[in-house]
N, C-alpha and C positions, 0 to 999 in steps of 0.2 A: 792419681792412678797409675801404678807401674804396668810394664808390659806382662808381669806375671799374672795379672788380673784378667788378662785376655784370653779367649779360648772358645771352644764350641761347648755350649751348654746342652744342646739336643741335636737331634738330626735335623739338618737344614737351617740351623740357626746362624746368623752372620758371625764371623770369627772375632768381631770387635766387641760383642756383647759381654759384658763381665758376668762372672759366675758367683753364685751363692753369696757370701758375706761381701764380696766387692761390690756386688750389685746394691746391697743393702746400704753400704758405706756411701756409694754415689748418690743414691736416692736422698739419703739424710743430709749430704753436703749441698745438694741442689734444692732442697726443700725450702729453705728461707728466700733463696733467689726467686722460686716460682712463686712463693705466697706473696712476695713484695711486689712483684709484677703483676700478679692478678689483683692485688689491693690497688695499685695505681690504676690499672684499667678500669676497675670499678668505680673509682672515684671520678675519672674523668667522664665516664658514660653514665653515671648513676642518674635515673630519672627523677623527677621532683616530687617523689613520693616514696615513702618507706614501706608501706604494706597496702596491697589490695585486699579489702576484706570481703567484698561480694562484687559481682558483675551479672548483668543480663543483657539482652539486646538493646535495652534502653537506658540503663545507668551503670556507672561504675562508682563503687564507693571506696575510698581510700583513706588512710591515715596520713596526714601530711608530714613531711620530714622537715628538717630545721630549715632548709633553704627553698622550700616549696612556696610559691606564689600562685595566684590565679592565672596569671599569664604563662608561667612554666607549665602548669598542669593542662591548660588549654593547648599549649604546643604539643605536649606529650600525647594527650588523648584525643584532642580534636584535630590535630595537625595544624592549628592556625593560633598563634598567640593572641590575634587581635579578637578572638571570640571569647576571651576571658570573661566578658561581661555575662555570658551564659551561665558560667559556674557561679559567679557573684549573686544573680538573680535567684538561681535554684537553690542557694543557701541563704536566702534572705539578706544578703549583702553583709553577711558576717565575714569578718577578715579571715583569711587563711593564716593559720598559726601552727607552730610545731605541736604534732600530736593530736591536732583537731580532725574530727571526721568530716571529709568533704564529699558531697554528692555531686557527680559529674554527669550532666545528661548527655547521652550520645545521639538523641534524636530530638529535633525541635518540635515542641508543642505550641498550640495557639498562634500559628503563623499568620493567621489573619488579625490578631489582637483582640479577639472576642473570647471572653471567658464568661462563666455564670455570674461574675460579679461586676464586670467593667467592660468597657470597650476602649482600646487604646487608640490614641489620636497622636499624629506627628506633626509638630509645628514646622511650617516652612517660611524662612526669613527670606525676604525678597529684597535685594539692594540694587539701586540704580546708579548713582553717582556719588563720588566722595569729595568732600571739600571742607571749607572753613565755617559751614553753618549747617543747622538742622532745619529741614523743611520736607515737604512731600515727596520731593524729587531727590534730595541729597541729605548725607549724613556726615557729620564732621568726624575727623580722624578721632578725636578725644571721645566721642560718643561710640563709635564703631569699636574702638578697643575697650571700651568699658563693656560692652555687650559679650564681645568674645571671651573676656575674662569671667564674666558672669556665667556664661556656659561652662567654661573650665572649672571654675571654683563650686558650681553647685551639681557637677556630676552629669551634665548633658554630654552625649555622644553625637558628634556630627557624622552623619551617613551620606553615601552618595546618593544620587536621585535614582539611579538603578536599583539600589536597595529597597527605596521606598515603593518605586513601581512594582517589584515583586512582593512586597509586603501587602500592598493594596489588593493584589491579585491571589493572595493567600498562599504564596510558594516560599516565602522566606520570613523568618521571625526577625525583629529589630529589637535593640535595647529599649527598655522600659522608658528611658528620658532621651530617646533619640530626637534629633532635629536635623532639618535639611537647610542648606545655605545656597542661595542662588543670586547671581547678578547678571543683569540683562544689559543689553547694548554692546558696551566695550569702549567706554571712555578711558582717556590716558589716566583718569584718576584711580583707575582700578590697579594698574602698575604701580603708579606713583605713591598711593596712600594705602590702599587695601592690601597689597602685596606683601609689603613688610610686616603688617600686623598678622595677616594669615600665617606668614612663614613664622612668626615669633611664637604663635600659639600652636604649631604643627598642624595647621588645617588645610594647607594647600591641596594635598592629594585628596581632600575630601569635599573640596569646593565642587558644587554639581555642575552647572552649566553656565557658560558665559555666551550670550548670543550676540554676535558681532554685526552691526548694522553698518553696511557700507553707505558712505557719505558722499555726495557729488561735490 
């Protein structure tokens, strides 16, 4: 743009504003740059869905995009990727795939686990000591790891004890295959044997309560 393109277009307009054809040429020149910038911004900030089909106070129905997962949808709409199981259970555990219609519950129902067809129970696995044998008070490292692998491979989700308490009081819904892990006392075997296994399976932060008994 040359200096000839500068001037006053109307009363009070800045003198740097181009007139007539110069303005059109400037806009056409900048259009690819603007479109490219907007496209890049959209790609970086694109939510994990391509189309909202319907919504009300209880549900949002979306058509999943190419990169959508139950975790990304939970993060976008529920504010917590860890609540992906709500979406999976609402859709009968049908995988999220491109183009698939997904129902996202905005409000938790059946918080007490009581429905017309069933009553939900949550198993509580209590451990005491870890060692080289299996008996009433001790579990071997091999058996303990087998059990943690079983929980993972069969879709169980370990929840904290606080979540179980809120579930029993009817204030919070928990996954259909929820389970609680507890360890009592505080033997060194918890750190030496259980800790590496729990860390391996990503269960450390979900371990519920370790009651430490002081020894004289």
